[in-house]
C-alpha positions as CSV (number, residue, x, y, z in Angstrom):
1,M,-82.4,138.8,86.0
2,S,-81.8,141.8,88.2
3,R,-84.5,144.4,88.6
4,G,-85.0,146.6,85.5
5,E,-83.5,144.4,82.9
6,V,-85.2,143.8,79.5
7,G,-87.8,141.1,79.9
8,D,-88.4,141.8,83.6
9,V,-92.1,142.6,83.6
10,G,-93.2,140.9,86.7
11,T,-95.5,138.3,85.1
12,V,-96.0,134.6,85.7
13,S,-96.4,132.1,82.9
14,R,-99.3,129.7,83.1
15,G,-98.1,127.5,80.3
16,N,-96.2,127.3,77.0
17,V,-97.0,129.3,73.9
18,V,-96.6,127.3,70.7
19,I,-95.7,129.3,67.6
20,G,-95.8,127.6,64.2
21,N,-93.6,128.1,61.1
22,D,-93.7,131.3,59.1
23,V,-95.6,133.4,61.7
24,W,-95.2,137.2,61.8
25,V,-95.6,138.9,65.1
26,G,-96.1,142.7,65.1
27,H,-94.2,145.2,67.3
28,R,-95.3,145.1,71.0
29,A,-97.9,142.3,70.5
30,S,-98.8,140.5,73.7
31,I,-99.5,136.7,73.5
32,L,-101.1,135.2,76.7
33,S,-100.0,131.9,78.2
34,C,-101.2,128.5,77.0
35,L,-101.9,129.5,73.4
36,R,-101.1,128.1,70.0
37,I,-100.3,130.3,67.0
38,D,-100.5,128.0,63.9
39,D,-98.4,128.2,60.7
40,G,-98.5,131.3,58.5
41,A,-100.5,133.4,61.0
42,M,-99.9,137.2,61.2
43,I,-100.3,139.1,64.5
44,G,-100.9,142.8,64.2
45,A,-98.8,145.4,66.1
46,R,-99.9,145.9,69.7
47,A,-102.5,143.1,69.4
48,V,-103.4,141.2,72.6
49,V,-103.8,137.6,71.6
50,T,-106.2,135.9,74.1
51,S,-107.1,132.7,72.1
52,D,-105.6,130.3,69.7
53,V,-104.9,131.6,66.2
54,E,-105.9,129.4,63.2
55,P,-103.4,128.7,60.3
56,Y,-102.8,131.5,57.8
57,S,-105.1,133.9,59.6
58,I,-104.5,137.6,60.3
59,V,-105.5,138.9,63.8
60,A,-105.3,142.4,65.3
61,G,-106.8,144.4,68.1
62,N,-107.4,144.2,71.8
63,P,-108.5,141.5,72.3
64,S,-107.3,140.2,68.9
65,R,-109.9,139.1,66.4
66,P,-109.5,137.6,62.9
67,R,-109.5,140.1,60.1
68,I,-111.1,139.1,56.8
69,I,-109.2,140.2,53.7
70,S,-111.0,139.9,50.3
71,S,-109.1,138.7,47.3
72,S,-109.5,142.1,45.7
73,E,-107.2,143.6,48.3
74,W,-104.4,141.2,47.2
75,D,-104.6,142.5,43.6
76,F,-101.5,144.6,43.2
77,G,-102.2,145.5,39.6
78,Y,-99.3,143.7,37.9
79,V,-98.4,140.2,36.7
80,L,-95.2,138.5,37.6
């Protein structure tokens, strides 16, 4: 890449990032090197992921932390 191209941020990778199936990564989220994001995880926008993410968990913040969502928050008020 020449200077100034997309992806040219002047960083060095210290290892691979493994991203599982059905993972959602929010806008401008940063994932550090040598981490594993397991299946079904959700990464919030602008989150800085500094440790492995468990399957089907939701993380957000800087540094990212797991967010607990109660079952009442998933009640949309209608039946399919």
